[in-house]
C-alpha positions as CSV (number, residue, x, y, z in Angstrom):
1,X,6.8,-7.4,30.5
2,X,3.5,-8.8,31.9
3,X,1.1,-10.6,29.8
4,X,-1.4,-9.1,27.9
5,X,-4.0,-11.9,27.5
6,X,-7.7,-11.0,27.2
7,X,-7.9,-10.8,31.1
8,X,-4.9,-9.9,32.2
9,X,-3.9,-6.1,33.6
10,X,-1.3,-3.5,32.8
11,X,1.0,-2.0,35.7
12,X,1.3,1.2,34.6
13,X,5.3,1.4,36.5
14,X,8.5,2.4,35.3
15,X,9.8,-1.0,36.3
16,X,7.7,-2.7,33.1
17,X,10.1,-1.1,30.7
18,X,12.3,-3.7,30.7
19,X,15.4,-2.0,28.7
20,X,15.9,1.7,27.0
21,X,18.5,2.8,24.0
22,X,21.4,4.6,24.3
23,X,20.9,8.3,23.0
24,X,20.3,7.8,19.1
25,X,18.7,11.0,18.2
26,X,21.5,11.6,16.1
27,X,20.0,8.5,14.3
28,X,17.0,10.7,12.6
29,X,17.1,13.8,10.8
30,X,14.3,15.9,11.7
31,X,11.4,16.8,9.2
32,X,8.9,19.0,11.1
33,X,7.3,19.9,14.0
34,X,4.1,18.0,13.7
35,X,2.7,19.7,17.5
36,X,2.9,19.8,21.0
37,X,0.7,19.7,24.4
38,X,1.2,19.9,27.7
39,X,3.8,17.1,28.4
40,X,6.0,17.3,25.1
41,X,6.7,18.4,21.7
42,X,6.1,16.2,18.6
43,X,8.6,16.5,15.6
44,X,8.4,14.1,12.1
45,X,11.7,12.5,11.9
46,X,13.3,10.4,9.3
47,X,15.6,7.8,10.0
48,X,19.0,8.2,8.1
49,X,19.6,4.6,7.4
50,X,16.4,3.3,6.4
51,X,14.2,6.6,5.3
52,X,11.6,5.4,7.6
53,X,9.6,8.0,8.9
54,X,8.7,8.2,12.9
55,X,7.0,10.9,15.6
56,X,9.7,11.6,18.1
57,X,8.2,12.8,21.3
58,X,10.2,15.0,23.5
59,X,9.2,15.3,27.2
60,X,8.9,18.2,28.6
61,X,11.1,18.0,32.0
62,X,9.0,19.8,34.3
63,X,7.5,18.6,37.6
64,X,10.3,15.6,37.0
65,X,10.6,12.4,38.9
66,X,14.0,11.3,39.4
67,X,14.5,13.1,36.1
68,X,11.6,12.0,33.9
69,X,8.2,13.1,34.2
70,X,6.0,10.9,36.1
71,X,3.1,11.0,32.7
72,X,6.2,9.8,30.6
73,X,7.2,6.9,33.0
74,X,3.3,6.1,33.2
75,X,2.4,6.0,29.6
76,X,5.5,4.6,28.6
77,X,5.2,1.5,30.6
78,X,1.6,1.5,29.1
79,X,2.1,1.9,25.7
80,X,5.2,-0.7,25.7
81,X,3.1,-3.6,26.6
82,X,-0.7,-2.3,24.4
83,X,-0.7,-4.0,20.9
84,X,-3.8,-3.2,18.8
85,X,-4.1,-1.4,15.3
86,X,-5.7,1.7,16.7
87,X,-3.3,2.4,19.9
88,X,-0.3,4.3,18.7
89,X,2.8,1.9,19.1
90,X,6.0,2.4,21.1
91,X,9.3,2.0,19.4
92,X,11.8,3.0,22.0
93,X,12.4,5.3,24.4
94,X,15.5,7.4,24.4
95,X,16.8,8.5,27.6
96,X,19.9,11.4,27.5
97,X,21.3,13.0,30.7
98,X,18.8,15.9,29.7
99,X,15.9,14.6,27.2
100,X,13.4,11.9,27.3
101,X,12.2,10.9,23.9
102,X,9.6,8.6,22.6
103,X,9.9,6.9,19.2
104,X,6.4,6.9,18.1
105,X,4.5,5.5,15.0
106,X,3.9,8.0,12.4
107,X,0.4,8.9,11.7
108,X,-0.5,12.2,9.2
109,X,-2.7,14.3,11.6
110,X,-4.7,14.3,14.6
111,X,-8.5,14.0,14.7
112,X,-9.4,17.2,15.5
113,X,-7.6,18.6,12.3
114,X,-9.0,16.1,10.2
115,X,-12.4,17.2,11.4
116,X,-11.5,21.2,10.8
117,X,-10.7,20.0,7.0
118,X,-13.6,17.7,6.4
119,X,-16.7,19.6,7.6
120,X,-19.4,18.2,7.4
121,X,-17.9,14.6,7.7
122,X,-19.2,11.5,5.3
123,X,-21.5,9.8,7.5
124,X,-20.1,6.5,6.8
125,X,-16.7,7.7,7.6
126,X,-18.3,8.2,11.1
127,X,-19.4,4.6,11.4
128,X,-15.7,3.2,10.6
129,X,-14.0,6.3,12.3
130,X,-16.3,5.6,16.1
131,X,-16.0,1.5,15.1
132,X,-12.5,1.9,15.3
133,X,-12.2,3.8,18.7
134,X,-14.7,1.2,20.2
135,X,-12.4,-1.2,19.0
136,X,-9.1,0.3,21.1
137,X,-11.3,1.3,23.5
138,X,-12.5,-2.0,24.5
139,X,-8.8,-3.3,24.3
140,X,-7.6,-0.9,26.7
141,X,-10.8,-1.6,29.2
142,X,-10.2,-5.1,28.8
143,X,-6.6,-5.0,29.9
144,X,-7.4,-2.6,32.7
145,X,-6.9,0.9,31.2
146,X,-8.8,3.8,31.3
147,X,-7.0,6.6,29.0
148,X,-8.6,9.5,30.8
149,X,-8.0,12.3,27.9
150,X,-9.6,11.1,25.4
151,X,-10.3,14.1,22.7
152,X,-10.2,14.5,19.3
153,X,-6.1,16.2,19.4
154,X,-5.5,12.6,21.3
155,X,-6.3,10.6,18.4
156,X,-4.2,10.2,15.1
157,X,-5.4,9.7,11.3
158,X,-3.5,8.3,8.8
159,X,-4.1,8.7,4.5
160,X,-6.0,5.1,5.0
161,X,-8.1,6.7,7.3
162,X,-6.8,4.7,10.3
163,X,-7.3,5.7,13.5
164,X,-4.9,5.5,16.6
165,X,-5.4,6.6,20.2
166,X,-2.3,8.2,21.4
167,X,-1.2,10.8,24.8
168,X,-1.8,7.9,27.5
169,X,0.1,10.2,29.6
170,X,-2.8,10.4,32.0
171,X,-3.7,6.7,31.6
172,X,-4.3,4.7,35.0
173,X,-4.3,0.9,35.2
174,X,-7.2,0.0,37.7
175,X,-8.2,-2.9,39.6
176,X,-11.6,-3.7,41.1
177,X,-12.7,-2.6,43.5
178,X,-11.6,1.1,42.0
179,X,-9.6,3.2,44.2
180,X,-10.0,6.9,44.5
181,X,-8.3,9.0,41.2
182,X,-7.5,12.6,40.7
183,X,-10.3,14.4,39.3
184,X,-7.2,16.8,36.9
185,X,-8.2,14.8,33.8
186,X,-9.7,14.9,30.5
187,X,-10.1,18.1,28.7
188,X,-12.9,19.9,29.8
189,X,-15.7,19.5,27.0
190,X,-15.2,16.0,26.9
191,X,-15.1,15.5,30.9
192,X,-18.0,13.1,32.1
193,X,-20.5,14.3,35.0
194,X,-19.4,12.5,37.7
195,X,-16.2,13.8,37.5
196,X,-17.2,17.0,36.8
197,X,-20.1,16.5,40.1
198,X,-16.7,15.1,42.0
199,X,-17.0,11.8,42.5
200,X,-14.9,10.1,44.6
201,X,-14.3,7.2,42.2
202,X,-14.7,6.6,38.7
203,X,-13.6,3.9,36.0
204,X,-14.2,2.6,32.4
205,X,-17.5,5.0,32.0
206,X,-15.5,8.4,31.9
207,X,-14.1,7.1,28.6
208,X,-16.9,6.0,26.5
209,X,-18.7,9.7,27.8
210,X,-16.0,11.3,25.7
211,X,-16.3,9.2,23.0
212,X,-19.9,10.0,22.9
213,X,-19.1,13.5,22.9
214,X,-16.7,12.5,19.8
215,X,-19.7,11.0,17.8
216,X,-21.7,13.6,18.6
217,X,-19.4,16.1,17.4
218,X,-18.4,14.2,14.0
219,X,-21.9,14.8,13.2
220,X,-22.4,17.9,13.7
221,X,-19.8,19.6,13.2
222,X,-17.9,21.0,16.6
223,X,-18.2,19.7,20.3
224,X,-21.2,18.7,21.7
225,X,-20.7,20.9,25.4
226,X,-18.1,23.7,25.2
227,X,-18.0,25.0,28.4
228,X,-15.8,27.9,29.9
229,X,-16.0,26.9,33.2
230,X,-17.1,23.4,35.3
231,X,-19.6,24.9,36.3
232,X,-20.9,26.0,32.7
233,X,-19.7,22.5,31.2
234,X,-22.4,20.9,33.7
235,X,-25.2,23.0,33.1
236,X,-24.5,22.9,29.3
237,X,-25.1,19.1,29.9
238,X,-28.0,19.3,31.5
239,X,-29.7,21.5,29.2
240,X,-29.1,19.0,26.7
241,X,-29.7,15.8,28.7
242,X,-32.0,17.3,31.6
243,X,-30.7,17.4,35.1
244,X,-30.5,13.9,36.8
245,X,-33.0,13.4,39.6
246,X,-32.6,10.4,42.3
247,X,-34.6,8.2,40.0
248,X,-32.3,8.4,36.8
249,X,-29.3,8.5,38.9
250,X,-29.3,7.0,42.0
251,X,-27.3,8.5,44.9
252,X,-26.3,11.4,42.9
253,X,-27.3,13.9,45.6
254,X,-24.3,12.5,47.4
255,X,-21.6,13.6,44.9
256,X,-20.3,16.7,46.2
257,X,-20.5,19.2,43.8
258,X,-24.0,18.6,42.9
259,X,-26.8,21.4,44.5
260,X,-30.5,20.6,44.8
261,X,-31.1,24.0,43.7
262,X,-29.7,23.1,39.9
263,X,-31.9,24.6,37.3
264,X,-34.4,21.4,36.5
265,X,-33.3,20.9,33.1
266,X,-35.6,18.1,30.6
267,X,-34.1,16.5,28.1
268,X,-34.0,17.7,24.7
269,X,-34.6,14.2,22.6
270,X,-35.6,16.6,19.5
271,X,-32.3,18.6,19.9
272,X,-30.9,14.8,20.2
273,X,-32.1,13.0,17.5
274,X,-31.0,16.3,15.3
275,X,-27.7,16.1,15.9
276,X,-27.7,12.6,14.1
277,X,-29.9,13.5,11.3
278,X,-32.8,11.8,13.0
279,X,-31.0,8.6,12.3
280,X,-32.9,6.5,15.1
281,X,-30.4,3.8,15.2
282,X,-27.3,6.6,15.6
283,X,-29.8,8.2,18.4
284,X,-30.0,5.6,20.3
285,X,-26.3,4.8,20.0
286,X,-25.8,8.1,21.0
287,X,-27.9,8.5,24.1
288,X,-26.7,5.3,25.3
289,X,-22.9,6.8,25.2
290,X,-24.0,9.6,26.7
291,X,-26.4,8.4,30.3
292,X,-25.2,10.6,32.9
293,X,-25.2,7.8,35.2
294,X,-22.1,5.8,34.9
295,X,-23.2,2.2,36.0
296,X,-26.0,2.1,33.1
297,X,-23.8,4.2,30.4
298,X,-22.9,1.9,27.3
299,X,-19.6,-0.4,27.8
300,X,-17.7,-0.4,25.0
301,X,-18.3,-3.9,24.2
302,X,-21.7,-3.5,23.8
303,X,-21.1,-0.5,21.6
304,X,-19.3,-2.7,19.1
305,X,-22.5,-4.7,19.1
306,X,-24.9,-2.0,18.6
307,X,-26.9,-2.2,15.3
308,X,-25.7,1.3,14.8
309,X,-22.5,-0.9,13.0
310,X,-24.9,-3.6,11.4
311,X,-23.4,-4.8,7.8
312,X,-20.5,-3.0,8.6
313,X,-17.4,-5.3,8.1
314,X,-16.1,-6.8,11.1
315,X,-12.0,-6.7,10.5
316,X,-11.0,-5.8,13.9
317,X,-9.9,-9.0,16.0
318,X,-11.3,-8.1,19.5
319,X,-14.6,-8.5,17.6
320,X,-13.7,-12.3,16.4
321,X,-11.8,-13.4,19.5
322,X,-13.9,-15.7,21.5
323,X,-12.7,-14.9,24.5
324,X,-14.0,-11.6,24.8
325,X,-17.3,-13.1,24.9
326,X,-16.3,-13.9,29.0
327,X,-15.5,-10.1,30.0
328,X,-18.1,-9.3,32.7
329,X,-18.5,-5.9,34.4
330,X,-19.0,-4.7,37.7
331,X,-21.9,-2.5,39.4
332,X,-20.1,0.6,37.6
333,X,-19.7,-0.6,34.5
334,X,-16.6,-1.5,35.1
335,X,-14.0,-5.0,33.4
336,X,-14.1,-7.5,36.3
C-alpha cells in the first residue's frame, strides 16, 4: 500500500488492494437491511463465531468493468488506505463469481435519519458533529482525496454520537494542477455553484460547500437549498447569497452555464443570521463556507481553527499533529 503520511497522496486504483478474501459470506448471519443506494445495498450482519456486528455492502453489478463496478474499485482502493476515527473502516473485500462485497464497520444510522428524529438539533451537538466532519474532511484533503458526494445519507452516526464519512464511490484522488472531472457528482441539494455553473475543473472546496449546506441544515431543520433542477438550485443559492459579479467572483462570466441575464439577487444577511439563531460566530463560519467563489471558500483546516469551536475539547488527532501546520494551499484553495 501507499504511505499515508500527512503529505502523501492516495491513488484510487484497484491495484492498491493488495489482497482480498475468498468468499466468506457464509461466515455471517444477515440481521436486516440497513439501506441502499445507487451503488449497492447495505445489510446488518453478525459474525457467526464472534457475534460481532458489521455492515455488509453488496455492490450492484450494473456498468461493470472486468466484473467489478468502477465505483467499487475506486471506493475499496480509497477506504483501504484511509485510517481516521471519523471515516468508515473497510475490514475486507469479498469477491465471488457473481458479487462484490465490502465488510464495513457497523454504525447505527445515517445522519439524515438522525436529523429526522431529532429536530431541532441541540446546538452543542451541532458543534460536536461539525467538528468531527471538518476533521474527517481535513484528513481526506491532506491525503489528496475529494469525496464529491457529501450529504446526510453518506454520514453515519452511532449511539455515542460519533460521525463517520462513508460511500466514497465518487471519491477521487487529485493532483495539482487539477484535472477536469465529471460534473455528475454530489446530490443536487449539496452541489457547489462552480459545478452547477459548469466549471471545467474543481477541487476540495466542493466538499466544503456541501459541509456548509449540512451545517445550515442542522440549525434550520431542513435543507438550505432544495432545487428540483440545476437552474432552480443555482437560483435558490443566488436568492440567499446574492448573484455573483466579477468583483466577488472573478471570471465567473467565463463559466459555461453562467448567464449575464441571470436575475441580480442581493445577499440576504438577515435570513442567513436567522438560520443560525442570530449567533454571530456561527454566522461567520456559515458565510465563509457558503462563498460562491471556491478560491476563497474556507478550507477544512481553517474551519477547525474557527472561533466557533473555541473551548471545544480537541480530542481529534489531526489538530494536535504538528505536521498539519505545514500544509499549504494553492490559489484554488486545494492542498498542495
